[in-house]
C-alpha positions as CSV (number, residue, x, y, z in Angstrom):
1,M,130.3,151.1,166.6
2,T,127.4,153.1,167.8
3,D,129.2,153.7,171.1
4,H,131.5,156.2,169.3
5,L,129.1,159.0,168.5
6,F,131.6,161.6,169.6
7,F,134.3,160.0,167.5
8,Y,132.2,160.2,164.4
9,I,131.3,163.8,165.0
10,G,135.0,164.6,165.5
11,L,135.8,162.7,162.4
12,S,133.2,164.7,160.5
13,F,134.8,167.9,161.7
14,L,138.3,166.7,160.7
15,L,137.2,165.5,157.2
16,T,135.5,168.9,156.6
17,H,138.6,170.6,157.9
18,E,140.6,168.7,155.2
19,M,138.3,170.1,152.6
20,D,139.0,173.6,154.0
21,A,142.7,172.8,154.1
22,V,142.8,172.4,150.4
23,R,141.0,175.8,150.0
24,Q,143.4,177.4,152.6
25,Q,146.4,175.9,150.8
26,E,147.7,174.1,153.8
27,Y,150.2,172.3,151.6
28,R,152.2,175.6,151.6
29,I,153.0,175.1,155.3
30,F,154.2,171.5,155.2
31,P,158.0,171.1,155.0
32,I,158.0,168.9,151.8
33,T,155.0,170.2,149.9
34,S,156.0,173.8,150.6
35,L,159.1,173.2,148.4
36,L,156.9,172.3,145.4
37,T,155.3,174.6,142.9
38,E,151.8,175.7,143.7
39,R,150.1,173.3,141.3
40,T,152.3,170.3,142.2
41,G,151.9,171.0,146.0
42,Y,148.1,171.1,145.6
43,L,148.1,167.9,143.5
44,V,150.4,166.0,145.9
45,F,148.6,167.2,149.1
46,T,145.2,166.4,147.6
47,A,146.2,163.0,146.1
48,L,147.8,161.9,149.4
49,H,144.3,162.1,151.0
50,V,143.2,159.1,148.9
51,P,145.4,156.5,150.6
52,L,145.0,158.3,154.0
53,Y,141.2,158.1,153.7
54,A,141.4,154.5,152.4
55,L,143.5,153.6,155.5
56,L,141.0,155.4,157.7
57,F,138.0,153.5,156.3
58,W,139.9,150.2,156.4
59,G,140.7,150.8,160.1
60,L,137.2,151.6,160.9
61,T,135.7,148.6,159.1
62,N,138.2,146.0,160.1
63,N,136.7,142.7,161.3
64,D,138.8,142.7,164.4
65,L,136.7,144.7,166.9
66,L,139.7,145.1,169.3
67,F,141.7,146.6,166.4
68,V,138.9,149.0,165.6
69,R,138.7,150.2,169.3
70,Q,142.4,150.8,169.4
71,F,142.3,152.5,166.0
72,V,139.5,154.9,167.3
73,L,141.5,155.5,170.5
74,Y,144.6,156.5,168.6
75,F,142.6,158.6,166.1
76,D,140.9,160.4,169.1
77,I,144.4,161.2,170.3
78,F,145.5,162.4,166.8
79,M,142.5,164.8,166.7
80,L,143.8,166.4,169.9
81,V,147.4,166.5,168.7
82,H,146.1,168.0,165.4
83,V,144.8,171.1,167.2
84,G,148.3,171.4,168.8
85,L,150.0,171.2,165.4
86,H,147.8,174.0,164.1
87,L,148.7,176.1,167.2
88,L,152.4,175.5,166.4
89,V,152.0,177.0,162.9
90,L,149.6,179.7,163.9
91,R,152.1,182.5,163.2
92,H,153.5,180.8,160.0
93,K,153.5,183.5,157.3
94,L,151.6,181.3,154.9
95,N,149.0,180.1,157.4
96,Q,145.5,180.9,156.1
97,F,143.5,179.3,158.9
98,T,142.4,182.6,160.4
99,S,138.6,182.5,160.2
100,F,136.2,181.4,162.9
101,F,134.9,178.8,160.5
102,S,138.3,177.2,159.9
103,W,139.1,177.2,163.6
104,S,135.7,175.8,164.5
105,L,136.5,172.8,162.3
106,I,140.0,172.3,163.8
107,V,138.9,172.7,167.4
108,G,135.6,170.8,166.9
109,A,137.6,167.7,165.8
110,G,139.8,168.0,168.9
111,L,137.0,168.6,171.3
112,F,135.0,165.6,170.0
113,G,138.1,163.4,170.1
114,L,138.5,164.5,173.7
115,F,134.8,163.9,174.4
116,D,135.1,160.4,173.0
117,L,138.1,159.6,175.1
118,L,136.3,160.9,178.2
119,A,133.2,158.9,177.4
120,K,135.3,155.7,177.4
121,G,136.4,156.5,180.9
């Protein structure tokens, strides 16, 4: 999958953003986890990343090359949509993604997802 350099850079931005999301207490913004106590919200939000990452790695290492290409395509689109989702909650009272660093990670993932889509023509 060396033809997906932009995808892998975008994925790196997104995974680093997820690390930042724990620090920024993103679970306080989501409808379900926001109803939980601070500790439980943190635990649920963080623990849910285990199956999400497992699915991600399974999708990227699947033996069916066509499946992997489709998976990457949809993930590129998700990285763009993800930026939009953060824009939607920009003014949420518990949103802590206010630093240049946090937004560089969010926008970086979206930009490289877009670059990967454009590179495919």
